[in-house]
VEXBAVEX-725723 format. One record per residue (C-alpha): residue number from 1; x, y, z. Coordinates in pm, whole numbers. Layout:
% VEXBAVEX-725723
r nr:NUM	east:X	north:Y	up:Z $
...
//
This chain:
% VEXBAVEX-725723
r nr:1	east:7985	north:9923	up:21975 $
r nr:2	east:8242	north:10028	up:22229 $
r nr:3	east:8035	north:9877	up:22508 $
r nr:4	east:8003	north:9545	up:22329 $
r nr:5	east:8376	north:9548	up:22250 $
r nr:6	east:8450	north:9613	up:22618 $
r nr:7	east:8217	north:9334	up:22732 $
r nr:8	east:8375	north:9088	up:22492 $
r nr:9	east:8724	north:9181	up:22613 $
r nr:10	east:8618	north:9136	up:22977 $
r nr:11	east:8467	north:8794	up:22904 $
r nr:12	east:8784	north:8688	up:22724 $
r nr:13	east:9004	north:8814	up:23008 $
r nr:14	east:8785	north:8633	up:23264 $
r nr:15	east:8816	north:8303	up:23078 $
r nr:16	east:9192	north:8345	up:23047 $
r nr:17	east:9221	north:8425	up:23420 $
r nr:18	east:9015	north:8117	up:23510 $
r nr:19	east:9236	north:7911	up:23280 $
r nr:20	east:9549	north:8046	up:23448 $
r nr:21	east:9410	north:7986	up:23798 $
r nr:22	east:9318	north:7626	up:23720 $
r nr:23	east:9653	north:7553	up:23558 $
r nr:24	east:9822	north:7701	up:23865 $
r nr:25	east:9617	north:7461	up:24078 $
r nr:26	east:9727	north:7182	up:23844 $
r nr:27	east:10086	north:7240	up:23957 $
r nr:28	east:9974	north:7163	up:24312 $
r nr:29	east:9862	north:6813	up:24216 $
r nr:30	east:10097	north:6522	up:24305 $
r nr:31	east:10343	north:6486	up:24020 $
r nr:32	east:10669	north:6311	up:23936 $
r nr:33	east:10829	north:6445	up:23618 $
r nr:34	east:10991	north:6219	up:23358 $
r nr:35	east:11214	north:6461	up:23169 $
r nr:36	east:11510	north:6247	up:23054 $
r nr:37	east:11438	north:6007	up:22769 $
r nr:38	east:11624	north:5803	up:22511 $
r nr:39	east:11499	north:5875	up:22158 $
r nr:40	east:11534	north:5674	up:21837 $
r nr:41	east:11374	north:5771	up:21505 $
r nr:42	east:11213	north:5497	up:21297 $
r nr:43	east:10986	north:5209	up:21392 $
r nr:44	east:11073	north:4866	up:21530 $
r nr:45	east:10826	north:4660	up:21740 $
r nr:46	east:11111	north:4508	up:21943 $
r nr:47	east:11185	north:4852	up:22090 $
r nr:48	east:10886	north:4806	up:22319 $
r nr:49	east:11077	north:4544	up:22519 $
r nr:50	east:11185	north:4645	up:22868 $
r nr:51	east:11545	north:4532	up:22826 $
r nr:52	east:11588	north:4636	up:22465 $
r nr:53	east:11924	north:4776	up:22360 $
r nr:54	east:11924	north:5157	up:22360 $
r nr:55	east:12299	north:5203	up:22326 $
r nr:56	east:12273	north:5396	up:22000 $
r nr:57	east:11969	north:5599	up:22108 $
r nr:58	east:11999	north:5972	up:22170 $
r nr:59	east:11947	north:6090	up:22526 $
r nr:60	east:11739	north:6407	up:22541 $
r nr:61	east:11592	north:6626	up:22812 $
r nr:62	east:11233	north:6724	up:22742 $
r nr:63	east:11084	north:6945	up:22615 $
r nr:64	east:11270	north:6890	up:22290 $
r nr:65	east:11218	north:6860	up:21916 $
r nr:66	east:11267	north:6500	up:21808 $
r nr:67	east:11345	north:6368	up:21461 $
r nr:68	east:11106	north:6134	up:21280 $
r nr:69	east:11170	north:5875	up:21011 $
r nr:70	east:10864	north:5824	up:20791 $
r nr:71	east:10673	north:5990	up:21073 $
r nr:72	east:10789	north:5745	up:21342 $
r nr:73	east:11008	north:5761	up:21650 $
r nr:74	east:11036	north:5576	up:21980 $
r nr:75	east:11106	north:5714	up:22325 $
r nr:76	east:11215	north:5520	up:22631 $
r nr:77	east:11219	north:5661	up:22984 $
r nr:78	east:11290	north:5502	up:23321 $
r nr:79	east:11190	north:5581	up:23678 $
r nr:80	east:11238	north:5422	up:24017 $
r nr:81	east:10913	north:5370	up:24203 $
r nr:82	east:11094	north:5439	up:24530 $
r nr:83	east:11159	north:5795	up:24409 $
r nr:84	east:10787	north:5869	up:24374 $
r nr:85	east:10691	north:6047	up:24695 $
r nr:86	east:10314	north:5987	up:24687 $
r nr:87	east:10100	north:5675	up:24705 $
r nr:88	east:9926	north:5508	up:24413 $
r nr:89	east:9736	north:5413	up:24213 $
r nr:90	east:9964	north:5574	up:23956 $
r nr:91	east:9884	north:5732	up:23620 $
r nr:92	east:10103	north:5852	up:23335 $
r nr:93	east:10008	north:6196	up:23198 $
r nr:94	east:10089	north:6298	up:22840 $
r nr:95	east:10052	north:6673	up:22777 $
r nr:96	east:9904	north:6835	up:22465 $
r nr:97	east:10102	north:6738	up:22158 $
r nr:98	east:10074	north:6665	up:21785 $
r nr:99	east:10174	north:6303	up:21854 $
r nr:100	east:9972	north:5983	up:21827 $
r nr:101	east:10132	north:5705	up:22028 $
r nr:102	east:10114	north:5360	up:22183 $
r nr:103	east:10233	north:5321	up:22541 $
r nr:104	east:10419	north:5030	up:22702 $
r nr:105	east:10513	north:4973	up:23066 $
r nr:106	east:10799	north:4728	up:23121 $
r nr:107	east:10730	north:4581	up:22778 $
r nr:108	east:10352	north:4544	up:22822 $
r nr:109	east:10104	north:4750	up:22621 $
r nr:110	east:9889	north:4976	up:22843 $
r nr:111	east:9718	north:5225	up:22613 $
r nr:112	east:9717	north:5457	up:22315 $
r nr:113	east:9664	north:5818	up:22214 $
r nr:114	east:9487	north:5893	up:21885 $
r nr:115	east:9561	north:5644	up:21613 $
r nr:116	east:9878	north:5562	up:21421 $
r nr:117	east:9805	north:5527	up:21048 $
r nr:118	east:9789	north:5178	up:20901 $
r nr:119	east:9599	north:4991	up:20631 $
r nr:120	east:9300	north:4976	up:20867 $
r nr:121	east:9297	north:5329	up:21011 $
r nr:122	east:9406	north:5684	up:20939 $
r nr:123	east:9612	north:5924	up:21150 $
r nr:124	east:9408	north:6083	up:21428 $
r nr:125	east:9545	north:6283	up:21719 $
r nr:126	east:9366	north:6474	up:22000 $
r nr:127	east:9639	north:6737	up:21982 $
r nr:128	east:9480	north:6985	up:22221 $
r nr:129	east:9385	north:6733	up:22486 $
r nr:130	east:9579	north:6586	up:22775 $
r nr:131	east:9597	north:6205	up:22776 $
r nr:132	east:9660	north:5977	up:23071 $
r nr:133	east:9687	north:5603	up:23135 $
r nr:134	east:9675	north:5389	up:23446 $
r nr:135	east:10004	north:5220	up:23538 $
r nr:136	east:9877	north:4874	up:23646 $
r nr:137	east:10012	north:4771	up:23984 $
r nr:138	east:10077	north:4417	up:23859 $
r nr:139	east:10319	north:4556	up:23598 $
r nr:140	east:10500	north:4802	up:23824 $
r nr:141	east:10821	north:4693	up:23994 $
r nr:142	east:10942	north:4827	up:24327 $
r nr:143	east:11268	north:4936	up:24167 $
r nr:144	east:11329	north:5057	up:23812 $
r nr:145	east:11048	north:5072	up:23558 $
r nr:146	east:11066	north:5146	up:23186 $
r nr:147	east:10805	north:5335	up:22982 $
r nr:148	east:10826	north:5306	up:22603 $
r nr:149	east:10638	north:5522	up:22355 $
r nr:150	east:10581	north:5432	up:21991 $
r nr:151	east:10510	north:5771	up:21836 $
r nr:152	east:10383	north:5900	up:21503 $
r nr:153	east:10330	north:6249	up:21367 $
r nr:154	east:10319	north:6411	up:21027 $
r nr:155	east:10642	north:6586	up:20931 $
r nr:156	east:11011	north:6529	up:20994 $
r nr:157	east:11021	north:6661	up:21351 $
r nr:158	east:10776	north:6703	up:21638 $
r nr:159	east:10786	north:6863	up:21982 $
r nr:160	east:10771	north:6631	up:22283 $
r nr:161	east:10703	north:6766	up:22633 $
r nr:162	east:10793	north:6603	up:22965 $
r nr:163	east:10559	north:6331	up:23086 $
r nr:164	east:10438	north:6310	up:23445 $
r nr:165	east:10332	north:6043	up:23689 $
r nr:166	east:10042	north:6138	up:23916 $
r nr:167	east:9787	north:5963	up:24139 $
r nr:168	east:9410	north:5921	up:24109 $
r nr:169	east:9326	north:6275	up:24222 $
r nr:170	east:9571	north:6416	up:23969 $
r nr:171	east:9424	north:6203	up:23689 $
r nr:172	east:9069	north:6308	up:23777 $
r nr:173	east:9181	north:6671	up:23777 $
r nr:174	east:9321	north:6626	up:23426 $
r nr:175	east:8999	north:6464	up:23303 $
r nr:176	east:8738	north:6680	up:23473 $
r nr:177	east:8903	north:7023	up:23485 $
r nr:178	east:9197	north:7057	up:23247 $
r nr:179	east:9021	north:6878	up:22960 $
r nr:180	east:8715	north:7100	up:23018 $
r nr:181	east:8928	north:7412	up:22989 $
r nr:182	east:9116	north:7285	up:22685 $
r nr:183	east:8801	north:7188	up:22499 $
r nr:184	east:8466	north:7318	up:22619 $
r nr:185	east:8565	north:7673	up:22715 $
r nr:186	east:8765	north:7726	up:22398 $
r nr:187	east:8475	north:7599	up:22187 $
r nr:188	east:8239	north:7835	up:22371 $
r nr:189	east:8474	north:8128	up:22322 $
r nr:190	east:8521	north:8037	up:21956 $
r nr:191	east:8146	north:8017	up:21899 $
r nr:192	east:8090	north:8354	up:22069 $
r nr:193	east:8367	north:8515	up:21863 $
r nr:194	east:8229	north:8383	up:21535 $
r nr:195	east:7876	north:8500	up:21624 $
r nr:196	east:8004	north:8851	up:21701 $
r nr:197	east:8212	north:8850	up:21385 $
r nr:198	east:7914	north:8755	up:21167 $
r nr:199	east:7701	north:9025	up:21330 $
r nr:200	east:7950	north:9302	up:21264 $
r nr:201	east:8016	north:9175	up:20914 $
r nr:202	east:7644	north:9212	up:20846 $
r nr:203	east:7659	north:9566	up:20987 $
r nr:204	east:7952	north:9646	up:20759 $
r nr:205	east:7762	north:9516	up:20454 $
r nr:206	east:7497	north:9780	up:20530 $
r nr:207	east:7752	north:10055	up:20600 $
r nr:208	east:8052	north:10004	up:20379 $
r nr:209	east:8193	north:10342	up:20479 $
r nr:210	east:8234	north:10226	up:20840 $
r nr:211	east:8564	north:10036	up:20796 $
r nr:212	east:8607	north:9955	up:21169 $
r nr:213	east:8301	north:9730	up:21141 $
r nr:214	east:8487	north:9522	up:20884 $
r nr:215	east:8814	north:9499	up:21079 $
r nr:216	east:8633	north:9411	up:21402 $
r nr:217	east:8433	north:9142	up:21219 $
r nr:218	east:8748	north:8998	up:21061 $
r nr:219	east:8933	north:8999	up:21396 $
r nr:220	east:8643	north:8821	up:21568 $
r nr:221	east:8595	north:8562	up:21295 $
r nr:222	east:8967	north:8482	up:21278 $
r nr:223	east:9014	north:8450	up:21655 $
r nr:224	east:8698	north:8237	up:21662 $
r nr:225	east:8857	north:7995	up:21416 $
r nr:226	east:9170	north:7987	up:21633 $
r nr:227	east:8976	north:7911	up:21953 $
r nr:228	east:8764	north:7647	up:21779 $
r nr:229	east:9078	north:7466	up:21660 $
r nr:230	east:9224	north:7476	up:22012 $
r nr:231	east:8910	north:7314	up:22151 $
r nr:232	east:8857	north:7060	up:21871 $
r nr:233	east:8907	north:6693	up:21951 $
r nr:234	east:8945	north:6592	up:21586 $
r nr:235	east:9049	north:6736	up:21251 $
r nr:236	east:8785	north:6845	up:20999 $
r nr:237	east:9049	north:6884	up:20727 $
r nr:238	east:9397	north:6731	up:20690 $
r nr:239	east:9565	north:6776	up:21026 $
r nr:240	east:9869	north:6982	up:20925 $
r nr:241	east:9649	north:7207	up:20712 $
r nr:242	east:9412	north:7262	up:21004 $
r nr:243	east:9700	north:7361	up:21232 $
r nr:244	east:9837	north:7596	up:20964 $
r nr:245	east:9496	north:7759	up:20917 $
r nr:246	east:9466	north:7807	up:21294 $
r nr:247	east:9803	north:7978	up:21322 $
r nr:248	east:9728	north:8198	up:21021 $
r nr:249	east:9391	north:8292	up:21175 $
r nr:250	east:9564	north:8409	up:21493 $
r nr:251	east:9797	north:8634	up:21293 $
r nr:252	east:9507	north:8772	up:21087 $
r nr:253	east:9308	north:8840	up:21404 $
r nr:254	east:9589	north:9033	up:21570 $
r nr:255	east:9659	north:9237	up:21255 $
r nr:256	east:9288	north:9316	up:21210 $
r nr:257	east:9254	north:9418	up:21573 $
r nr:258	east:9547	north:9658	up:21536 $
r nr:259	east:9379	north:9810	up:21230 $
r nr:260	east:9050	north:9838	up:21417 $
r nr:261	east:9210	north:10011	up:21715 $
r nr:262	east:9387	north:10251	up:21480 $
r nr:263	east:9065	north:10353	up:21303 $
r nr:264	east:8825	north:10347	up:21596 $
r nr:265	east:8921	north:10680	up:21763 $
r nr:266	east:8852	north:10868	up:21439 $
r nr:267	east:8504	north:10731	up:21376 $
r nr:268	east:8179	north:10815	up:21546 $
r nr:269	east:7956	north:10509	up:21539 $
r nr:270	east:7582	north:10526	up:21504 $
r nr:271	east:7440	north:10193	up:21604 $
r nr:272	east:7101	north:10080	up:21474 $
r nr:273	east:6795	north:10133	up:21692 $
r nr:274	east:6751	north:9862	up:21950 $
r nr:275	east:7115	north:9743	up:21929 $
r nr:276	east:7237	north:9633	up:22275 $
r nr:277	east:7558	north:9838	up:22275 $
//
């Protein structure tokens, strides 16, 4: 068992190191950060206009927690194209967030993330995925440009991270590499964890006296649920409940792993014949 535990830890560490290395490379991609935004809770279609009045809006530096009214808020940020030090075509990058939104450039609609609930559709958000949209050259102005976000999330507040402008290579990196890490690798790690957890739970059912089998199974199953939720592109259950279950699973996994490590030194394991440990 110790050998399998060691192998699993090494695989997990390797995936985390690859993730860190790729995200470090991500910082080397061309990027212009939009950190200062004007925020207004509520929903008003006229707020998409480029020259709309934002005198009573709250200026905030992202990341920040923003207030929602009936789940809605708007954000408006400006940038001068002359301040962007790299050549286009340009893309707007929206980091992982619990927000569904519609995006406007200088008053013109350019894209969406997830779906804002209405009579025709329900709330959907790819919370663990990075989103990006092309900034059409025919809408960009050589001077100041305004990006408006119509946002929705469940709850009274939500966290909003800085947005970034990048070029084609940066957008392709987000799509082909970062999205792969955020989704595919986490789903693979979650599946592996759940498989290991089910195996050791079956071993514990046959040897109830071997408590470490149980705690290792519980730790693996719980962390598997956590990784699966990180990699999921949609919610299988109500969204807030799914996020709550994921966070609870992480806590359960850590507590179970502590219990396992406490009991393991005092138990001599006898693995079944043919077990690859």
